[in-house]
C-alpha positions as CSV (number, residue, x, y, z in Angstrom):
1,M,-55.2,-221.9,-37.2
2,D,-54.9,-225.4,-38.8
3,S,-53.0,-228.3,-37.2
4,Q,-51.5,-231.3,-38.8
5,Q,-52.8,-234.6,-37.6
6,N,-49.6,-235.6,-35.9
7,D,-49.2,-232.4,-33.7
8,R,-49.3,-232.9,-30.0
9,F,-50.0,-230.3,-27.3
10,K,-48.2,-231.2,-24.1
11,F,-49.1,-230.0,-20.6
12,D,-47.3,-230.6,-17.3
13,E,-50.4,-230.1,-15.3
14,P,-54.0,-231.4,-15.5
15,I,-56.3,-229.6,-17.9
16,V,-60.1,-228.9,-18.1
17,L,-61.8,-229.8,-21.4
18,F,-65.2,-228.5,-22.3
19,G,-67.7,-230.3,-24.4
20,A,-70.8,-229.0,-26.0
21,S,-73.4,-230.9,-23.9
22,P,-75.3,-229.0,-21.2
23,I,-73.3,-228.6,-18.0
24,G,-75.3,-228.6,-14.7
25,S,-74.8,-226.0,-12.0
26,S,-73.4,-228.6,-9.6
27,V,-70.6,-229.5,-12.1
28,L,-69.9,-225.8,-12.8
29,K,-69.6,-225.2,-9.1
30,L,-67.0,-228.0,-8.7
31,I,-64.8,-226.9,-11.5
32,Q,-64.6,-223.2,-10.6
33,K,-61.6,-224.1,-8.4
34,F,-59.7,-225.3,-11.5
35,K,-59.4,-221.9,-13.1
36,S,-55.7,-221.9,-12.7
37,W,-55.4,-225.1,-14.9
38,P,-55.2,-224.8,-18.7
39,V,-58.7,-224.8,-20.2
40,L,-59.4,-226.2,-23.7
41,A,-62.6,-226.6,-25.6
42,A,-63.8,-229.2,-28.1
43,D,-65.6,-227.4,-30.9
44,G,-69.0,-226.3,-29.4
45,G,-67.6,-226.6,-26.0
46,L,-66.1,-223.1,-26.6
47,K,-69.5,-221.5,-25.9
48,A,-70.0,-223.7,-22.8
49,A,-66.6,-222.7,-21.4
50,M,-67.2,-219.0,-22.0
51,D,-70.7,-219.1,-20.6
52,A,-69.1,-220.6,-17.4
53,G,-66.6,-217.8,-17.2
54,F,-63.6,-219.7,-18.6
55,L,-61.6,-218.4,-21.6
56,P,-60.0,-221.5,-23.3
57,Q,-56.4,-221.4,-24.4
58,M,-57.4,-223.5,-27.4
59,V,-60.5,-224.8,-29.3
60,I,-60.1,-228.0,-31.2
61,G,-62.5,-229.6,-33.8
62,D,-64.0,-229.3,-37.2
63,M,-65.7,-226.1,-36.1
64,D,-69.1,-227.0,-37.3
65,S,-70.7,-226.2,-34.0
66,V,-69.1,-222.9,-33.1
67,T,-69.7,-219.5,-34.5
68,D,-68.0,-216.1,-34.4
69,L,-64.5,-217.5,-34.4
70,D,-63.3,-214.2,-35.8
71,Q,-64.5,-212.5,-32.7
72,L,-62.4,-214.5,-30.3
73,P,-59.3,-213.0,-28.6
74,V,-56.1,-213.7,-30.4
75,S,-55.0,-215.6,-27.3
76,V,-57.4,-218.4,-28.1
77,R,-55.7,-220.8,-30.5
78,Q,-57.9,-222.4,-33.1
79,I,-57.0,-225.9,-34.2
80,R,-59.2,-226.8,-37.1
81,L,-59.3,-230.5,-38.0
82,S,-61.6,-231.8,-40.8
83,G,-63.1,-235.2,-40.9
84,Q,-66.3,-236.9,-39.7
85,D,-64.9,-240.3,-38.9
86,D,-64.1,-239.2,-35.4
87,T,-65.8,-236.9,-32.9
88,D,-64.3,-233.6,-31.7
89,F,-63.7,-235.3,-28.3
90,E,-61.6,-238.0,-30.0
91,K,-59.7,-235.3,-31.9
92,C,-58.9,-233.6,-28.6
93,L,-57.8,-236.8,-27.0
94,R,-55.5,-237.6,-29.9
95,L,-53.8,-234.2,-29.8
96,I,-53.6,-233.5,-26.0
97,E,-51.0,-235.0,-23.7
98,A,-51.5,-234.2,-20.0
99,P,-51.2,-236.1,-16.7
100,L,-55.0,-235.8,-16.4
101,I,-57.9,-234.5,-18.5
102,V,-61.0,-233.4,-16.6
103,G,-63.9,-233.3,-19.0
104,V,-67.2,-231.5,-18.6
105,G,-70.0,-231.4,-21.1
106,F,-69.6,-235.0,-22.3
107,L,-72.1,-237.0,-20.1
108,E,-75.3,-235.0,-20.5
109,G,-77.6,-234.1,-23.3
110,R,-77.8,-236.7,-26.1
111,L,-77.1,-240.3,-25.2
112,D,-75.3,-241.0,-28.5
113,H,-72.8,-238.2,-27.6
114,S,-72.1,-239.8,-24.2
115,L,-71.7,-243.3,-25.9
116,A,-69.2,-241.6,-28.3
117,A,-67.2,-240.3,-25.4
118,F,-66.9,-243.8,-24.0
119,D,-65.9,-245.1,-27.4
120,A,-63.3,-242.5,-27.7
121,M,-61.8,-243.5,-24.4
122,A,-61.8,-247.1,-25.4
123,R,-59.6,-246.3,-28.4
124,L,-56.8,-244.7,-26.4
125,D,-53.4,-246.5,-26.3
126,H,-52.0,-244.7,-23.3
127,D,-52.4,-245.1,-19.6
128,R,-53.1,-241.5,-18.5
129,P,-56.5,-241.1,-16.7
130,I,-59.5,-239.2,-17.9
131,L,-62.1,-238.0,-15.5
132,L,-65.5,-236.9,-16.9
133,A,-68.1,-235.2,-14.7
134,G,-71.8,-235.0,-15.2
135,S,-74.7,-233.8,-13.0
136,Y,-75.4,-237.4,-11.8
137,D,-72.2,-239.4,-12.4
138,V,-68.4,-239.1,-12.5
139,V,-66.5,-241.4,-14.8
140,L,-62.9,-242.2,-14.4
141,R,-61.1,-243.9,-17.3
142,L,-58.1,-246.1,-16.2
143,R,-55.6,-248.7,-17.2
144,G,-53.8,-250.7,-14.5
145,D,-54.3,-250.6,-10.8
146,T,-56.1,-248.0,-8.8
147,K,-56.7,-247.0,-5.2
148,L,-59.7,-244.9,-4.4
149,L,-60.8,-243.3,-1.1
150,I,-64.6,-243.2,-1.3
151,D,-67.5,-243.3,1.2
152,R,-68.5,-246.7,2.5
153,G,-71.8,-247.8,0.9
154,S,-71.3,-245.7,-2.2
155,R,-72.6,-247.0,-5.6
156,I,-69.8,-247.9,-7.9
157,S,-69.7,-249.5,-11.2
158,I,-66.8,-251.0,-13.2
159,W,-67.3,-251.1,-17.0
160,P,-64.7,-252.6,-19.4
161,L,-63.6,-250.6,-22.4
162,G,-63.4,-253.7,-24.5
163,C,-62.0,-256.8,-22.7
164,Q,-60.4,-256.4,-19.3
165,H,-59.1,-258.9,-16.8
166,F,-59.0,-258.1,-13.0
167,I,-56.7,-259.9,-10.6
168,R,-58.3,-258.9,-7.4
169,S,-60.1,-256.1,-5.5
170,Q,-60.8,-254.9,-2.0
171,G,-63.5,-252.8,-0.6
172,L,-66.3,-254.0,-3.0
173,D,-69.4,-256.0,-2.0
174,W,-68.9,-258.0,-5.2
175,P,-65.2,-258.6,-5.7
176,L,-63.4,-258.6,-9.0
177,D,-61.0,-261.4,-8.2
178,D,-59.8,-263.4,-11.2
179,L,-62.7,-261.9,-13.2
180,T,-62.7,-261.0,-16.9
181,M,-65.1,-258.4,-18.1
182,Q,-66.0,-257.8,-21.8
183,V,-68.6,-255.6,-23.4
184,G,-71.5,-257.8,-24.6
185,R,-70.5,-260.7,-22.3
186,R,-69.9,-259.5,-18.7
187,T,-69.8,-256.0,-17.1
188,G,-70.0,-254.8,-13.5
189,I,-72.8,-252.3,-12.8
190,S,-74.3,-251.3,-9.4
191,N,-71.5,-252.7,-7.2
192,R,-71.1,-251.1,-3.7
193,T,-68.3,-250.1,-1.5
194,N,-68.0,-251.8,1.9
195,A,-64.9,-249.9,3.0
196,K,-63.5,-246.3,2.7
197,T,-60.6,-247.6,0.5
198,V,-61.2,-249.4,-2.8
199,L,-58.3,-251.3,-4.4
200,I,-58.4,-252.7,-7.9
201,A,-55.5,-254.8,-9.3
202,A,-56.0,-255.0,-13.1
203,G,-54.4,-257.5,-15.4
204,K,-54.1,-257.4,-19.1
205,G,-56.9,-255.6,-21.1
206,D,-58.2,-252.6,-22.9
207,G,-58.8,-250.5,-19.8
208,Y,-62.0,-249.8,-17.9
209,V,-64.0,-247.0,-16.3
210,V,-65.1,-246.5,-12.7
211,I,-68.5,-244.9,-12.5
212,A,-69.6,-243.3,-9.2
213,P,-71.9,-240.6,-8.0
214,L,-70.9,-236.9,-8.6
215,A,-70.6,-236.6,-4.8
216,A,-67.4,-238.7,-5.1
217,F,-65.8,-236.4,-7.6
218,E,-63.3,-234.7,-5.3
219,K,-62.2,-238.0,-3.7
220,I,-61.7,-239.6,-7.1
221,L,-59.9,-236.6,-8.4
222,N,-57.5,-236.6,-5.4
223,A,-56.8,-240.3,-6.1
224,V,-55.5,-239.6,-9.6
225,L,-53.7,-236.3,-9.0
């Protein structure tokens, strides 16, 4: 089934979106509890989802990385979008409207694919969070303020998606107070938490991502639900 570029698929609950990169067993174990959420796939993520025991409601992309579409159950909606100027992940983000997207299969495998995922999140014009999980890291895309409950002494990095000003922070060894970050000029890697609560007050900007160990996944998820 084809979709027009201006179609939107709206969900009232968080969704799980599968990408085509390898998905580690630790991540698969975490997301098993989300089988009641709507599940979608970005092109080749269809196979990853089905291999993990999930049957997506929908597969979105140019379909150049998925085979046997005619063998899918009729319940799986096929949204075919042509064009090579954007990735399948970006196509999905453009069409999906949900309070939270939990993405798996976007942070592992090829580095250029992971960079493309960051680029796609930088292009968004809305404030809804996106949470990507990989075997080593969890990445939370945000705009505006955030409050995270995370273990004291945890590694945490703040990376701007363009240019982002921060008003203040609490719970970080290296505060973000009155700090402007910009790709190519100043970023914030390898910070560390010194309290169980991290507060970030963000000013004007393009948004940012919080990068933390996968062990923090559930705590970060609870913060945005």
